[in-house]
C-alpha positions in Angstrom: -163.8 -110.6 119.2 -161.7 -110.1 122.3 -162.9 -107.8 125.1 -161.0 -104.7 126.1 -160.4 -106.4 129.4 -158.7 -109.4 127.7 -156.7 -107.1 125.4 -155.3 -105.1 128.1 -154.3 -108.3 130.3 -152.8 -110.0 127.3 -150.8 -106.9 126.4 -149.3 -107.2 129.9 -148.7 -111.0 129.8 -147.2 -111.1 126.4 -144.2 -109.1 127.5 -141.3 -111.6 127.7 -140.0 -111.0 131.1 -143.5 -111.1 132.6 -144.3 -114.3 130.7 -141.2 -115.9 131.7 -141.9 -114.9 135.4 -145.3 -116.5 135.2 -143.8 -119.7 133.9 -141.0 -119.7 136.4 -143.2 -119.1 139.4 -146.1 -121.4 138.6 -144.2 -124.3 137.0 -140.8 -124.1 138.3 -141.6 -122.7 141.9 -139.5 -119.6 141.5 -136.4 -121.1 139.9 -135.3 -119.1 136.9 -135.4 -121.7 134.4 -137.0 -119.8 131.5 -135.3 -116.7 130.3 -137.0 -113.9 128.6 -134.4 -114.1 125.8 -135.2 -117.8 125.1 -138.9 -117.0 124.2 -140.2 -116.3 120.9 -143.7 -114.9 120.1 -145.7 -117.2 117.9 -148.9 -116.6 115.9 -151.9 -117.1 118.2 -153.9 -118.5 115.2 -154.3 -122.2 115.1 -156.2 -124.4 112.6 -157.9 -127.6 113.0 -159.4 -129.5 110.0 -162.5 -131.6 110.6 -165.7 -132.5 108.6 -164.2 -131.0 105.4 -163.8 -127.6 107.1 -161.0 -125.5 108.6 -161.6 -124.3 112.0 -159.6 -121.4 113.3 -158.9 -120.9 117.1 -157.1 -117.8 118.6 -155.0 -118.4 121.6 -154.4 -115.4 124.0 -150.5 -115.9 124.1 -148.2 -118.5 122.6 -144.4 -118.5 122.7 -141.8 -121.0 121.7 -139.3 -121.7 124.4 -135.7 -122.5 122.8 -132.4 -123.5 124.1 -129.2 -121.7 123.6 -128.5 -123.6 120.1 -132.0 -122.3 119.1 -133.7 -125.7 119.2 -137.1 -125.6 120.8 -137.9 -127.0 124.1 -141.6 -126.4 124.4 -144.5 -124.3 123.3 -145.9 -122.3 126.1 -149.6 -121.0 126.0 -151.4 -118.8 128.3 -155.1 -118.3 128.4 -156.9 -115.9 130.6 -160.4 -116.2 132.0 -162.5 -113.7 133.9 -165.3 -116.2 134.4 -165.5 -119.9 134.8 -166.1 -121.8 131.4 -168.0 -125.2 131.5 -166.3 -126.1 128.4 -162.8 -124.9 129.1 -161.1 -128.3 128.8 -162.5 -128.8 125.2 -161.2 -125.3 124.2 -157.7 -126.1 125.5 -157.8 -129.5 123.9 -158.5 -127.7 120.5 -155.8 -125.3 121.2 -153.2 -127.8 121.9 -154.2 -130.0 119.1 -153.8 -127.2 116.5 -150.2 -126.7 117.9 -149.3 -130.4 117.6 -150.8 -130.3 114.1 -148.6 -127.5 113.2 -145.4 -129.5 114.3 -146.5 -132.4 112.3 -146.9 -130.2 109.3 -143.3 -129.1 109.8 -142.2 -132.8 110.2 -143.8 -133.5 106.7 -141.7 -130.8 105.1 -138.4 -132.3 103.9 -136.5 -129.0 104.2 -137.7 -128.6 107.9 -137.6 -132.1 109.2 -133.9 -132.5 110.0 -134.2 -129.4 112.1 -137.4 -129.8 114.0 -138.9 -132.3 116.3 -142.1 -132.5 118.2 -142.0 -131.0 121.7 -144.6 -130.6 124.5 -147.4 -128.0 124.4 -148.0 -126.7 127.9 -151.1 -124.4 128.5 -151.8 -122.5 131.5 -155.2 -121.1 132.1 -154.9 -118.0 134.3 -158.3 -117.4 136.0 -158.6 -113.8 137.0 -162.0 -113.7 138.4 -162.9 -112.3 141.9 -165.0 -115.4 142.5 -163.6 -119.0 142.9 -163.2 -121.0 139.6 -166.0 -123.6 139.6 -165.6 -124.9 136.1 -164.2 -128.4 135.2 -160.5 -129.0 134.8 -160.8 -132.3 132.8 -162.6 -133.1 129.6 -165.0 -135.5 131.4 -166.3 -132.8 133.3 -167.9 -131.3 130.0 -170.2 -134.3 129.3 -171.6 -137.5 130.8 -169.6 -140.6 129.8 -172.0 -143.5 128.8 -171.7 -146.6 130.9 -169.0 -149.1 129.7 -167.0 -146.4 128.0 -165.1 -145.1 131.1 -161.8 -146.9 130.5 -161.7 -145.8 126.8 -162.2 -142.1 127.1 -158.9 -140.1 127.4 -159.5 -137.7 130.2 -157.7 -134.6 129.0 -156.6 -132.7 132.0 -156.0 -128.8 131.9 -153.9 -126.5 134.1 -156.3 -123.9 135.6 -154.5 -121.5 138.0 -157.1 -119.6 140.2 -154.7 -116.6 140.6 -156.8 -115.1 143.5 -156.7 -118.4 145.5 -152.8 -118.8 145.2 -151.1 -119.0 148.5 -149.5 -115.6 149.6 -146.0 -117.1 149.5 -146.6 -117.9 145.8 -147.8 -114.3 145.0 -144.7 -113.0 146.8 -142.6 -115.2 144.6 -143.5 -113.4 141.4 -140.7 -110.9 140.4 -142.4 -108.9 137.6 -145.3 -106.6 137.6 -147.6 -109.6 137.5 -147.0 -109.8 141.4 -149.1 -106.5 141.8 -151.7 -107.8 139.2 -152.1 -111.1 141.3 -152.0 -109.3 144.6 -155.2 -107.3 143.5 -157.0 -110.4 143.1 -155.6 -111.9 146.3 -156.6 -109.0 148.2 -160.2 -108.9 146.9 -160.6 -112.6 147.4 -159.1 -112.5 151.0 -159.9 -109.1 152.4 -162.9 -108.0 150.3 -161.2 -104.8 149.4 -157.9 -103.5 147.8 -155.3 -101.6 149.8 -152.6 -100.0 147.6 -149.2 -101.9 148.2 -146.0 -100.3 148.2 -143.7 -101.1 145.2 -140.1 -100.3 145.7 -138.6 -101.6 142.5 -138.3 -99.7 139.5 -141.3 -100.8 137.2 -140.4 -100.9 133.5 -144.0 -101.9 132.6 -145.9 -99.7 134.9 -148.1 -98.4 132.0 -149.1 -102.0 130.7 -149.7 -102.9 134.7 -151.8 -99.9 135.2 -154.1 -100.5 132.2 -154.5 -104.2 133.0 -155.2 -103.6 136.6 -157.9 -100.9 135.6 -159.6 -103.6 133.5 -160.1 -105.6 136.9 -161.2 -102.5 138.7 -164.2 -101.9 136.5 -166.7 -102.9 139.3 -164.6 -100.8 141.9 -164.1 -97.3 140.7 -162.5 -96.5 144.1 -159.6 -98.5 143.3 -158.5 -96.6 140.1 -156.9 -93.8 142.2 -154.8 -96.4 144.2 -153.8 -98.2 141.1 -152.7 -94.9 139.3 -150.6 -94.1 142.4 -149.0 -97.5 142.6 -147.9 -97.4 138.8 -146.2 -94.1 139.1 -143.0 -94.9 141.3 -139.6 -92.9 141.8 -137.5 -95.3 143.6 -133.8 -94.0 143.4 -135.1 -90.8 141.7 -136.1 -92.8 138.5 -139.7 -92.0 137.2 -141.3 -95.2 135.8 -144.1 -93.4 134.1 -143.7 -89.9 132.5 -144.9 -87.0 134.5 -146.9 -85.9 131.5 -148.8 -89.3 131.3 -149.3 -89.2 135.0 -151.0 -85.6 134.8 -153.2 -86.9 132.1 -154.1 -90.0 134.0 -155.0 -87.8 137.0 -157.2 -85.7 134.7 -158.9 -88.8 133.1 -159.4 -90.3 136.6 -161.2 -87.1 137.8 -163.7 -87.4 134.8 -163.9 -91.2 135.2 -165.2 -90.8 138.8 -168.3 -89.2 137.3 -168.4 -91.0 133.8 -167.6 -94.6 134.5 -164.0 -94.9 136.0 -162.1 -97.8 134.5 -164.1 -98.0 131.4 -163.1 -94.6 130.3 -159.4 -95.2 130.9 -159.6 -98.3 128.9 -161.2 -96.4 126.1 -158.3 -93.8 126.3 -155.7 -96.5 126.1 -157.4 -98.0 122.9 -157.2 -94.6 121.5 -153.6 -94.0 122.4 -152.7 -97.3 120.8 -154.3 -96.6 117.6 -152.8 -93.2 117.3 -149.3 -94.7 118.1 -149.8 -97.1 115.1 -150.7 -94.2 113.0 -147.6 -92.4 113.9 -149.4 -90.0 116.1 -149.1 -89.1 119.8 -152.0 -88.6 122.3 -149.6 -86.4 124.3 -149.9 -83.7 121.7 -153.4 -82.9 122.7 -153.2 -81.3 126.2 -156.8 -80.6 126.7 -158.2 -83.8 125.5 -158.7 -85.3 128.9 -160.5 -82.3 130.1 -162.7 -81.8 127.0 -164.9 -84.7 126.3 -166.0 -83.2 123.1 -162.4 -83.4 121.7 -161.9 -86.9 123.2 -165.1 -88.0 121.5 -163.9 -86.5 118.3 -160.6 -88.3 118.3 -162.5 -91.5 119.1 -164.5 -91.1 116.0 -161.5 -90.2 113.9 -159.7 -93.2 114.8 -162.5 -95.7 114.9 -162.8 -96.2 118.7 -166.3 -97.6 119.3 -168.3 -94.7 120.9 -171.1 -97.0 121.8 -169.0 -98.7 124.4 -167.9 -95.3 125.9 -169.5 -94.7 129.2 -172.1 -91.9 129.1 -172.1 -89.1 131.4 
């Protein structure tokens, strides 16, 4: 089951304009080749059949990139890692293979074959750790190749992007909110601390950015206030997060300082999303952030795991 940290970062990166910005910056060096309107969300579930069994693998984010006529150009996948994985190349090989297998299945369908063709599957591994990546980036780093087989092993290479190690000019090339997300990692990696940057642009995804950044700040509660302040901007008089939500974030932050900082904010975010799916709004409960009894009752009502809530 995905961690809350993974879910909050996934929610940010799944947004089309942020996803397109990541691809354009990291693959096309800032050229605006991929438009958000050309991206289509695909199921993250992939299947691979082996040894008489069907194995399911779940990607973090998978999108189809199509041309103006609707024909696909490529499948673009993004995986997020907060720690080095010694078997990451094997995992990516399985993900990519399941996507190629899906395309082969389409080619075997007489109704779809005239309209489809196989295209490249590109996967980026975005490493969001504060320490340098030290895992392998090719499949032969996962095992020892017996002598004599070296020339016959297909050495599958993966694209690991150590975001905190990116050059400063690359960080500044990002146009979306991912720039602030990457900047947090860059600052900790290079400066050993986080200083709140100034964001002059209107931020349409400030809420998602704030929650994703708070997932990074779990080990640094002092950063929560800086993140909250950055994610509420008023350039040109336009408020990018509602004042009501800002007030609630500030109340939550005050409690979080004594009850576990970012973990509590992430718990509130999960509750808010579950209530939204149920047609309810957390904004209706004005005192829930100052009354932990009411917050805990809502968490129980909507199935938010209390065991993971930081205790006082």
